[in-house]
PDB file of N, CA, C and O in Angstrom:
ATOM      1  N   MET A   1       0.451  -1.987  37.170  1.00  0.00           N
ATOM      2  CA  MET A   1      -0.530  -1.410  36.351  1.00  0.00           C
ATOM      3  C   MET A   1      -0.087  -1.761  35.058  1.00  0.00           C
ATOM      4  O   MET A   1       1.054  -1.870  34.610  1.00  0.00           O
ATOM      5  N   PRO A   2      -1.277  -1.930  34.501  1.00  0.00           N
ATOM      6  CA  PRO A   2      -1.545  -2.287  33.047  1.00  0.00           C
ATOM      7  C   PRO A   2      -1.208  -1.646  32.191  1.00  0.00           C
ATOM      8  O   PRO A   2      -1.409  -0.440  32.330  1.00  0.00           O
ATOM      9  N   ASN A   3      -0.388  -2.226  30.603  1.00  0.00           N
ATOM     10  CA  ASN A   3      -0.124  -1.133  29.714  1.00  0.00           C
ATOM     11  C   ASN A   3      -0.906  -1.202  28.253  1.00  0.00           C
ATOM     12  O   ASN A   3      -1.616  -2.076  27.756  1.00  0.00           O
ATOM     13  N   THR A   4      -0.506  -0.010  27.817  1.00  0.00           N
ATOM     14  CA  THR A   4      -1.583   0.327  26.757  1.00  0.00           C
ATOM     15  C   THR A   4      -1.183  -0.229  25.463  1.00  0.00           C
ATOM     16  O   THR A   4       0.038  -0.141  25.332  1.00  0.00           O
ATOM     17  N   TYR A   5      -1.825  -0.824  24.357  1.00  0.00           N
ATOM     18  CA  TYR A   5      -1.087  -1.224  23.142  1.00  0.00           C
ATOM     19  C   TYR A   5      -1.921  -0.418  22.068  1.00  0.00           C
ATOM     20  O   TYR A   5      -3.140  -0.508  22.209  1.00  0.00           O
ATOM     21  N   THR A   6      -1.504   0.290  21.110  1.00  0.00           N
ATOM     22  CA  THR A   6      -2.075   0.839  19.995  1.00  0.00           C
ATOM     23  C   THR A   6      -0.929   0.566  19.372  1.00  0.00           C
ATOM     24  O   THR A   6       0.270   0.361  19.559  1.00  0.00           O
ATOM     25  N   GLN A   7      -2.185   0.681  18.141  1.00  0.00           N
ATOM     26  CA  GLN A   7      -1.574  -0.077  16.384  1.00  0.00           C
ATOM     27  C   GLN A   7      -2.573   0.507  15.557  1.00  0.00           C
ATOM     28  O   GLN A   7      -3.740   0.141  15.692  1.00  0.00           O
ATOM     29  N   ILE A   8      -2.282   1.309  14.777  1.00  0.00           N
ATOM     30  CA  ILE A   8      -2.662   1.682  13.608  1.00  0.00           C
ATOM     31  C   ILE A   8      -2.195   1.647  12.308  1.00  0.00           C
ATOM     32  O   ILE A   8      -1.106   1.897  11.791  1.00  0.00           O
ATOM     33  N   HIS A   9      -3.423   1.226  11.841  1.00  0.00           N
ATOM     34  CA  HIS A   9      -3.430   0.879  10.241  1.00  0.00           C
ATOM     35  C   HIS A   9      -3.846   2.004   9.089  1.00  0.00           C
ATOM     36  O   HIS A   9      -4.730   2.860   9.045  1.00  0.00           O
ATOM     37  N   ILE A  10      -3.044   1.693   8.398  1.00  0.00           N
ATOM     38  CA  ILE A  10      -3.089   3.068   7.408  1.00  0.00           C
ATOM     39  C   ILE A  10      -3.355   2.344   6.012  1.00  0.00           C
ATOM     40  O   ILE A  10      -2.554   1.650   5.386  1.00  0.00           O
ATOM     41  N   GLN A  11      -4.669   2.667   5.668  1.00  0.00           N
ATOM     42  CA  GLN A  11      -5.034   2.088   3.720  1.00  0.00           C
ATOM     43  C   GLN A  11      -4.531   2.905   2.849  1.00  0.00           C
ATOM     44  O   GLN A  11      -4.918   4.071   2.920  1.00  0.00           O
ATOM     45  N   THR A  12      -3.880   2.667   2.156  1.00  0.00           N
ATOM     46  CA  THR A  12      -3.982   3.496   0.727  1.00  0.00           C
ATOM     47  C   THR A  12      -4.867   3.609  -0.394  1.00  0.00           C
ATOM     48  O   THR A  12      -4.358   2.649  -0.973  1.00  0.00           O
ATOM     49  N   VAL A  13      -5.809   3.994  -1.225  1.00  0.00           N
ATOM     50  CA  VAL A  13      -6.331   3.914  -2.069  1.00  0.00           C
ATOM     51  C   VAL A  13      -6.053   4.593  -3.233  1.00  0.00           C
ATOM     52  O   VAL A  13      -6.079   5.824  -3.225  1.00  0.00           O
ATOM     53  N   PHE A  14      -5.734   3.847  -4.449  1.00  0.00           N
ATOM     54  CA  PHE A  14      -5.118   4.287  -5.648  1.00  0.00           C
ATOM     55  C   PHE A  14      -6.829   4.757  -6.741  1.00  0.00           C
ATOM     56  O   PHE A  14      -7.522   4.084  -7.505  1.00  0.00           O
ATOM     57  N   ALA A  15      -6.866   5.423  -6.520  1.00  0.00           N
ATOM     58  CA  ALA A  15      -7.977   5.981  -7.759  1.00  0.00           C
ATOM     59  C   ALA A  15      -7.890   6.741  -8.623  1.00  0.00           C
ATOM     60  O   ALA A  15      -7.578   7.808  -8.093  1.00  0.00           O
ATOM     61  N   VAL A  16      -7.972   6.865  -9.648  1.00  0.00           N
ATOM     62  CA  VAL A  16      -8.034   8.190 -10.733  1.00  0.00           C
ATOM     63  C   VAL A  16      -9.471   8.427 -11.051  1.00  0.00           C
ATOM     64  O   VAL A  16     -10.494   7.780 -10.829  1.00  0.00           O
ATOM     65  N   LYS A  17      -9.099  10.112 -11.928  1.00  0.00           N
ATOM     66  CA  LYS A  17     -10.504  10.285 -12.193  1.00  0.00           C
ATOM     67  C   LYS A  17     -11.341   9.174 -12.767  1.00  0.00           C
ATOM     68  O   LYS A  17     -10.998   8.057 -13.154  1.00  0.00           O
ATOM     69  N   TYR A  18     -12.573   9.776 -12.725  1.00  0.00           N
ATOM     70  CA  TYR A  18     -13.667   8.769 -13.125  1.00  0.00           C
ATOM     71  C   TYR A  18     -13.328   7.098 -13.412  1.00  0.00           C
ATOM     72  O   TYR A  18     -13.866   6.364 -14.241  1.00  0.00           O
ATOM     73  N   ARG A  19     -12.428   6.828 -12.593  1.00  0.00           N
ATOM     74  CA  ARG A  19     -12.292   5.296 -12.096  1.00  0.00           C
ATOM     75  C   ARG A  19     -11.818   4.911 -13.593  1.00  0.00           C
ATOM     76  O   ARG A  19     -12.610   4.028 -13.922  1.00  0.00           O
ATOM     77  N   GLU A  20     -11.025   5.103 -14.545  1.00  0.00           N
ATOM     78  CA  GLU A  20     -10.377   4.718 -15.417  1.00  0.00           C
ATOM     79  C   GLU A  20      -9.077   3.947 -15.448  1.00  0.00           C
ATOM     80  O   GLU A  20      -7.968   4.465 -15.315  1.00  0.00           O
ATOM     81  N   ALA A  21      -9.318   2.657 -15.635  1.00  0.00           N
ATOM     82  CA  ALA A  21      -8.325   1.442 -15.460  1.00  0.00           C
ATOM     83  C   ALA A  21      -6.636   1.712 -15.625  1.00  0.00           C
ATOM     84  O   ALA A  21      -5.930   0.809 -16.074  1.00  0.00           O
ATOM     85  N   VAL A  22      -6.062   3.010 -15.231  1.00  0.00           N
ATOM     86  CA  VAL A  22      -4.677   3.080 -15.415  1.00  0.00           C
ATOM     87  C   VAL A  22      -3.728   2.149 -15.924  1.00  0.00           C
ATOM     88  O   VAL A  22      -3.115   2.069 -16.988  1.00  0.00           O
ATOM     89  N   ILE A  23      -3.787   1.143 -14.395  1.00  0.00           N
ATOM     90  CA  ILE A  23      -2.622   0.233 -14.278  1.00  0.00           C
ATOM     91  C   ILE A  23      -2.935  -0.671 -14.572  1.00  0.00           C
ATOM     92  O   ILE A  23      -3.908  -1.383 -14.321  1.00  0.00           O
ATOM     93  N   ALA A  24      -1.454  -0.783 -15.615  1.00  0.00           N
ATOM     94  CA  ALA A  24      -2.182  -2.028 -17.150  1.00  0.00           C
ATOM     95  C   ALA A  24      -1.750  -3.554 -16.440  1.00  0.00           C
ATOM     96  O   ALA A  24      -0.708  -3.953 -15.918  1.00  0.00           O
ATOM     97  N   PRO A  25      -3.351  -4.311 -16.744  1.00  0.00           N
ATOM     98  CA  PRO A  25      -2.583  -5.733 -16.238  1.00  0.00           C
ATOM     99  C   PRO A  25      -1.234  -6.596 -16.463  1.00  0.00           C
ATOM    100  O   PRO A  25      -0.898  -7.599 -15.835  1.00  0.00           O
ATOM    101  N   ASP A  26      -0.363  -5.785 -17.797  1.00  0.00           N
ATOM    102  CA  ASP A  26       1.164  -6.609 -17.720  1.00  0.00           C
ATOM    103  C   ASP A  26       1.965  -6.006 -16.973  1.00  0.00           C
ATOM    104  O   ASP A  26       3.146  -6.345 -17.061  1.00  0.00           O
ATOM    105  N   TRP A  27       1.621  -5.002 -16.070  1.00  0.00           N
ATOM    106  CA  TRP A  27       2.670  -4.569 -15.130  1.00  0.00           C
ATOM    107  C   TRP A  27       2.219  -4.348 -13.789  1.00  0.00           C
ATOM    108  O   TRP A  27       2.873  -3.827 -12.886  1.00  0.00           O
ATOM    109  N   LYS A  28       1.441  -4.638 -13.752  1.00  0.00           N
ATOM    110  CA  LYS A  28       0.423  -4.531 -12.380  1.00  0.00           C
ATOM    111  C   LYS A  28       1.002  -5.294 -11.286  1.00  0.00           C
ATOM    112  O   LYS A  28       1.132  -4.756 -10.186  1.00  0.00           O
ATOM    113  N   GLU A  29       1.447  -6.781 -11.530  1.00  0.00           N
ATOM    114  CA  GLU A  29       2.032  -7.577 -10.441  1.00  0.00           C
ATOM    115  C   GLU A  29       3.359  -6.739 -10.254  1.00  0.00           C
ATOM    116  O   GLU A  29       3.425  -6.282  -9.113  1.00  0.00           O
ATOM    117  N   GLU A  30       4.356  -6.433 -11.000  1.00  0.00           N
ATOM    118  CA  GLU A  30       5.631  -5.633 -10.888  1.00  0.00           C
ATOM    119  C   GLU A  30       5.404  -4.389 -10.114  1.00  0.00           C
ATOM    120  O   GLU A  30       6.277  -4.092  -9.299  1.00  0.00           O
ATOM    121  N   LEU A  31       4.399  -3.635 -10.233  1.00  0.00           N
ATOM    122  CA  LEU A  31       4.184  -2.336  -9.346  1.00  0.00           C
ATOM    123  C   LEU A  31       3.678  -2.652  -8.094  1.00  0.00           C
ATOM    124  O   LEU A  31       4.154  -2.184  -7.060  1.00  0.00           O
ATOM    125  N   TYR A  32       2.665  -3.481  -8.129  1.00  0.00           N
ATOM    126  CA  TYR A  32       2.892  -4.024  -6.119  1.00  0.00           C
ATOM    127  C   TYR A  32       3.521  -4.576  -5.740  1.00  0.00           C
ATOM    128  O   TYR A  32       3.499  -4.593  -4.509  1.00  0.00           O
ATOM    129  N   LYS A  33       4.349  -5.270  -6.286  1.00  0.00           N
ATOM    130  CA  LYS A  33       5.699  -5.794  -5.629  1.00  0.00           C
ATOM    131  C   LYS A  33       6.894  -4.279  -5.143  1.00  0.00           C
ATOM    132  O   LYS A  33       7.442  -4.059  -4.063  1.00  0.00           O
ATOM    133  N   TYR A  34       6.946  -3.433  -6.534  1.00  0.00           N
ATOM    134  CA  TYR A  34       7.743  -2.582  -6.025  1.00  0.00           C
ATOM    135  C   TYR A  34       7.275  -1.366  -5.082  1.00  0.00           C
ATOM    136  O   TYR A  34       8.073  -0.549  -4.623  1.00  0.00           O
ATOM    137  N   ILE A  35       5.826  -1.338  -4.834  1.00  0.00           N
ATOM    138  CA  ILE A  35       5.173  -0.658  -3.449  1.00  0.00           C
ATOM    139  C   ILE A  35       5.262  -1.484  -2.402  1.00  0.00           C
ATOM    140  O   ILE A  35       5.565  -0.857  -1.387  1.00  0.00           O
ATOM    141  N   THR A  36       5.107  -2.768  -2.206  1.00  0.00           N
ATOM    142  CA  THR A  36       5.879  -3.900  -1.119  1.00  0.00           C
ATOM    143  C   THR A  36       7.090  -3.435  -0.435  1.00  0.00           C
ATOM    144  O   THR A  36       7.139  -2.972   0.704  1.00  0.00           O
ATOM    145  N   GLY A  37       8.123  -3.619  -1.305  1.00  0.00           N
ATOM    146  CA  GLY A  37       9.638  -3.239  -1.267  1.00  0.00           C
ATOM    147  C   GLY A  37       9.418  -1.915  -0.577  1.00  0.00           C
ATOM    148  O   GLY A  37       9.689  -1.925   0.624  1.00  0.00           O
ATOM    149  N   ILE A  38       8.976  -0.760  -1.092  1.00  0.00           N
ATOM    150  CA  ILE A  38       9.161   0.293  -0.745  1.00  0.00           C
ATOM    151  C   ILE A  38       8.816   0.393   1.164  1.00  0.00           C
ATOM    152  O   ILE A  38       9.468   0.888   2.084  1.00  0.00           O
ATOM    153  N   ILE A  39       7.531  -0.319   1.116  1.00  0.00           N
ATOM    154  CA  ILE A  39       6.729  -0.238   2.870  1.00  0.00           C
ATOM    155  C   ILE A  39       7.315  -1.254   3.291  1.00  0.00           C
ATOM    156  O   ILE A  39       6.858  -1.671   4.355  1.00  0.00           O
ATOM    157  N   GLN A  40       7.981  -1.702   2.956  1.00  0.00           N
ATOM    158  CA  GLN A  40       8.870  -3.137   3.772  1.00  0.00           C
ATOM    159  C   GLN A  40       9.985  -1.999   4.323  1.00  0.00           C
ATOM    160  O   GLN A  40      10.141  -1.612   5.481  1.00  0.00           O
ATOM    161  N   LYS A  41      10.407  -1.763   3.615  1.00  0.00           N
ATOM    162  CA  LYS A  41      11.982  -1.161   3.808  1.00  0.00           C
ATOM    163  C   LYS A  41      11.547   0.604   4.722  1.00  0.00           C
ATOM    164  O   LYS A  41      12.348   1.217   5.427  1.00  0.00           O
ATOM    165  N   LEU A  42      10.994   0.776   4.603  1.00  0.00           N
ATOM    166  CA  LEU A  42      10.416   1.714   5.924  1.00  0.00           C
ATOM    167  C   LEU A  42      10.043   1.485   7.310  1.00  0.00           C
ATOM    168  O   LEU A  42      10.357   2.263   8.211  1.00  0.00           O
ATOM    169  N   ARG A  43       9.276   0.264   7.509  1.00  0.00           N
ATOM    170  CA  ARG A  43       9.396  -0.417   8.730  1.00  0.00           C
ATOM    171  C   ARG A  43      10.708  -0.426   9.274  1.00  0.00           C
ATOM    172  O   ARG A  43      11.680  -0.777   8.606  1.00  0.00           O
ATOM    173  N   PRO A  44      10.791   0.009  10.662  1.00  0.00           N
ATOM    174  CA  PRO A  44      11.723  -0.285  11.639  1.00  0.00           C
ATOM    175  C   PRO A  44      12.649  -1.585  11.585  1.00  0.00           C
ATOM    176  O   PRO A  44      13.464  -1.800  12.482  1.00  0.00           O
TER     177      PRO A  44
END
């Protein structure tokens, strides 16, 4: 009997009212590293 495999991909989009850029370029990379660290810790 064949197995069924399922994958779920979740995409998070950060947007603000009127599409104003509120993530400053000087701390943007650090913010992305922080978010990546949180996601990696949530994985089993």
